[in-house]
C-alpha positions as CSV (number, residue, x, y, z in Angstrom):
1,X,135.6,-6.1,18.7
2,X,133.9,-2.9,17.6
3,X,130.2,-3.4,18.4
4,X,127.6,-1.4,16.5
5,X,124.3,-0.2,17.8
6,X,121.2,-1.9,16.5
7,X,120.3,1.2,14.6
8,X,123.7,1.2,12.9
9,X,123.2,-2.4,12.0
10,X,119.9,-1.6,10.3
11,X,121.3,1.4,8.4
12,X,124.4,-0.5,7.3
13,X,122.4,-3.6,6.2
14,X,119.8,-1.7,4.2
15,X,121.4,1.5,3.0
16,X,123.9,-0.2,0.7
17,X,121.1,-2.3,-0.7
18,X,118.4,0.4,-1.2
19,X,118.0,-0.1,-4.9
20,X,117.7,-3.9,-4.5
21,X,114.7,-3.4,-2.2
22,X,113.0,-0.9,-4.6
23,X,113.3,-3.5,-7.4
24,X,112.7,-6.6,-5.3
25,X,109.8,-8.7,-6.8
26,X,109.0,-10.1,-3.3
27,X,108.5,-6.6,-1.9
28,X,106.9,-5.0,-5.0
29,X,103.8,-7.0,-5.2
30,X,101.4,-9.1,-3.1
31,X,97.8,-9.4,-1.9
32,X,98.7,-7.3,1.2
33,X,99.7,-4.4,-1.0
34,X,96.5,-4.7,-2.9
35,X,94.6,-4.7,0.3
36,X,96.4,-1.5,1.5
37,X,95.6,0.2,-1.8
38,X,91.9,-0.7,-1.4
39,X,91.7,0.6,2.2
40,X,93.3,3.9,1.2
41,X,91.2,4.3,-1.9
42,X,88.1,3.9,0.2
43,X,88.8,7.0,2.1
44,X,89.9,9.9,-0.2
45,X,92.3,12.5,1.0
46,X,94.0,10.4,3.7
47,X,97.2,11.6,5.3
48,X,99.3,8.4,5.6
49,X,102.6,7.5,7.4
50,X,104.5,4.6,5.8
51,X,106.4,3.6,8.9
52,X,109.7,1.9,8.1
53,X,109.1,2.4,4.4
54,X,112.1,0.4,3.1
55,X,111.9,0.3,-0.7
56,X,108.8,2.4,-0.6
57,X,106.2,0.0,-2.0
58,X,103.6,0.8,0.5
59,X,104.1,4.6,-0.1
60,X,103.8,4.0,-3.8
61,X,100.6,2.0,-3.4
62,X,99.0,4.6,-1.0
63,X,100.0,7.6,-3.1
64,X,98.7,5.9,-6.3
65,X,95.4,5.4,-4.4
66,X,95.1,9.1,-3.7
67,X,96.8,9.6,-0.3
68,X,99.4,12.2,0.8
69,X,102.2,10.0,2.1
70,X,105.2,10.5,4.5
71,X,107.7,7.8,3.8
72,X,109.7,7.3,7.1
73,X,112.8,5.2,7.5
74,X,116.2,5.0,9.4
75,X,118.2,4.8,6.2
76,X,118.9,8.0,4.2
77,X,120.0,5.9,1.3
78,X,116.7,4.1,1.3
79,X,114.8,7.3,1.4
80,X,116.8,8.7,-1.5
81,X,115.9,5.6,-3.5
82,X,112.3,6.0,-2.6
83,X,112.3,9.7,-3.7
84,X,113.9,8.8,-7.0
85,X,111.5,6.0,-7.7
86,X,108.5,8.2,-6.8
87,X,109.7,10.8,-9.2
88,X,110.1,8.2,-11.9
89,X,106.5,7.1,-11.4
90,X,105.2,10.6,-11.3
91,X,104.0,10.3,-7.7
92,X,104.3,13.8,-6.4
93,X,102.5,13.4,-3.0
94,X,105.3,11.5,-1.3
95,X,107.6,13.2,1.1
96,X,110.4,11.5,3.1
97,X,111.5,11.9,6.7
98,X,114.4,10.1,8.4
99,X,114.2,8.5,11.9
100,X,113.5,5.5,14.1
101,X,110.1,4.0,14.7
102,X,110.4,4.4,18.5
103,X,110.5,8.2,18.5
104,X,108.4,9.8,15.7
105,X,109.0,13.5,14.9
106,X,105.3,14.2,14.3
107,X,102.6,15.9,16.4
108,X,99.7,14.0,18.0
109,X,97.0,12.9,15.7
110,X,98.9,13.9,12.6
111,X,97.9,10.9,10.4
112,X,94.7,9.3,9.2
113,X,96.4,6.0,8.6
114,X,99.7,4.3,9.6
115,X,101.0,1.5,7.4
116,X,104.0,-0.7,8.0
117,X,105.1,-3.7,5.9
118,X,108.1,-6.0,6.3
119,X,109.7,-3.6,8.8
120,X,108.7,-4.3,12.4
121,X,110.8,-7.4,12.7
122,X,113.8,-5.0,12.7
123,X,112.5,-2.6,15.4
124,X,114.4,-2.6,18.6
125,X,111.4,-1.8,20.8
126,X,108.0,-2.7,19.2
127,X,105.9,-1.6,22.3
128,X,107.5,1.9,22.1
129,X,107.0,2.1,18.3
130,X,103.3,1.1,18.6
131,X,102.8,3.6,21.4
132,X,104.2,6.3,19.1
133,X,102.0,5.1,16.3
134,X,99.0,5.4,18.5
135,X,100.0,8.9,19.5
136,X,100.3,10.2,16.0
137,X,97.2,8.5,14.7
138,X,93.8,10.2,14.6
139,X,91.1,8.6,16.9
140,X,89.1,7.7,13.8
141,X,92.2,6.4,11.9
142,X,93.5,2.9,11.3
143,X,96.8,1.0,11.5
144,X,97.8,-1.8,9.1
145,X,100.7,-4.1,10.1
146,X,101.9,-6.5,7.4
147,X,105.0,-8.6,8.3
148,X,106.6,-12.0,8.4
149,X,105.3,-13.8,11.4
150,X,106.6,-16.8,13.4
151,X,104.6,-20.0,13.7
152,X,103.0,-20.6,17.1
153,X,104.9,-23.9,17.4
154,X,108.2,-23.3,19.2
155,X,110.1,-25.8,17.1
156,X,109.2,-23.9,13.9
157,X,109.7,-20.5,15.6
158,X,113.2,-21.3,16.7
159,X,114.3,-22.4,13.2
160,X,112.9,-19.3,11.6
161,X,114.6,-16.9,14.0
162,X,117.9,-18.7,13.6
163,X,118.0,-18.5,9.8
164,X,116.8,-14.9,9.8
165,X,119.5,-13.8,12.2
166,X,122.2,-15.6,10.2
167,X,121.0,-14.0,7.1
168,X,120.7,-10.5,8.6
169,X,122.3,-9.3,11.9
170,X,119.8,-6.5,12.1
171,X,116.9,-9.0,12.5
172,X,115.2,-8.7,15.9
173,X,112.2,-11.0,15.8
174,X,109.4,-12.3,13.6
175,X,106.5,-12.1,16.1
176,X,103.8,-14.7,16.3
177,X,100.3,-13.5,15.5
178,X,99.3,-14.0,19.2
179,X,102.2,-11.8,20.2
180,X,101.1,-9.1,17.7
181,X,97.6,-9.1,19.1
182,X,98.9,-8.7,22.6
183,X,101.3,-5.9,21.5
184,X,98.6,-4.0,19.7
185,X,96.1,-4.3,22.5
186,X,98.7,-3.1,25.1
187,X,99.4,0.0,22.9
188,X,95.8,1.0,22.8
189,X,94.6,-0.7,19.6
190,X,91.7,-3.0,18.8
191,X,93.2,-5.6,16.4
192,X,91.1,-7.3,13.8
193,X,91.6,-10.7,12.3
194,X,94.9,-11.7,10.7
195,X,95.0,-12.3,7.0
196,X,97.7,-14.9,6.3
197,X,99.9,-15.4,3.2
198,X,102.9,-17.6,2.4
199,X,105.5,-15.8,0.3
200,X,108.2,-18.0,-1.2
201,X,111.8,-16.9,-0.7
202,X,114.0,-17.8,-3.6
203,X,117.3,-18.5,-1.8
204,X,119.8,-16.9,-4.0
205,X,118.1,-13.5,-4.2
206,X,117.1,-13.8,-0.5
207,X,120.7,-13.9,0.6
208,X,121.9,-11.5,-2.1
209,X,119.6,-8.7,-0.9
210,X,121.4,-8.8,2.5
211,X,124.9,-9.6,1.2
212,X,125.0,-12.5,3.6
213,X,128.6,-13.7,4.2
214,X,129.4,-17.2,2.8
215,X,130.0,-18.5,6.3
216,X,126.5,-17.6,7.3
217,X,125.0,-18.9,4.1
218,X,126.7,-22.3,4.8
219,X,125.3,-22.2,8.4
220,X,121.8,-21.6,7.1
221,X,122.1,-24.5,4.6
222,X,123.4,-26.7,7.4
223,X,120.4,-25.8,9.6
224,X,118.1,-26.6,6.7
225,X,119.8,-29.9,6.1
226,X,119.6,-30.9,9.8
227,X,116.1,-29.6,10.3
228,X,113.4,-31.9,11.7
229,X,110.9,-33.3,9.3
230,X,108.2,-31.0,10.7
231,X,110.4,-28.0,10.0
232,X,111.2,-29.1,6.4
233,X,107.5,-29.8,5.7
234,X,106.2,-26.5,7.2
235,X,108.7,-24.2,5.5
236,X,108.7,-26.3,2.3
237,X,112.5,-26.3,2.2
238,X,113.6,-27.0,-1.4
239,X,116.9,-28.6,-2.6
240,X,118.4,-25.2,-3.4
241,X,117.4,-23.7,0.0
242,X,114.4,-21.8,-1.2
243,X,111.5,-21.9,1.2
244,X,108.1,-20.6,2.3
245,X,107.6,-18.0,5.0
246,X,104.4,-17.1,7.0
247,X,103.2,-13.6,6.7
248,X,100.1,-11.8,8.1
249,X,98.3,-8.5,7.6
250,X,96.5,-7.2,10.7
251,X,94.4,-4.1,10.7
252,X,93.8,-2.3,14.0
253,X,91.9,0.7,15.2
254,X,92.5,2.9,18.2
255,X,90.5,1.9,21.3
256,X,87.9,4.5,22.1
257,X,88.9,6.9,24.9
258,X,92.6,6.3,24.6
């Protein structure tokens, strides 16, 4: 068996599907994107890092709100797709840089805001990534994390992680809100309250974005069919496999003196 590194998994999974993530309706809209745009617009002239930019929707929102944005991602193909879409939209204040979240190629206090959306559940080492985010963020800056989160109930958590990994081998973990708060505090941030949302995953497009093998699709459907009533009710599992996820937006600020 030829094992791949986790970083290679991420690049292989997302590089080939870059255009699908640029055009994905799930990723292209949402109250969290609106909130990000509002926060950026409130402070003109921000220098922003979109950490794990994926299809670039945060970068587009921040640039449209007046920020100068660095879109940062592991996948060169994803970054090329972001650059092409930015040019199509006439957003000329977006630059791209390639690399991992755990080792950022930027000097200390380089950014006024760090934004990450639907990315952190792929990071190999979230504590290291958050420590780097804290390093490159100005003391008066802010961090916004928006991601899928796991329910606090272990029964629901286990189901979620299982179907996520079957769908996408680059998945690491959807963290609980309580875990996010602890991770942020340990990295030197003061997290605010979590703003929840419940995006619906249309099953056919959800698996198509990841080119999930048929054997894994069958396994996901089998898990859904065998799920406890509490799981079916919480995730709103539908006849075709479509379901609801839990998501949260958390804004954090650097702790004074760190």
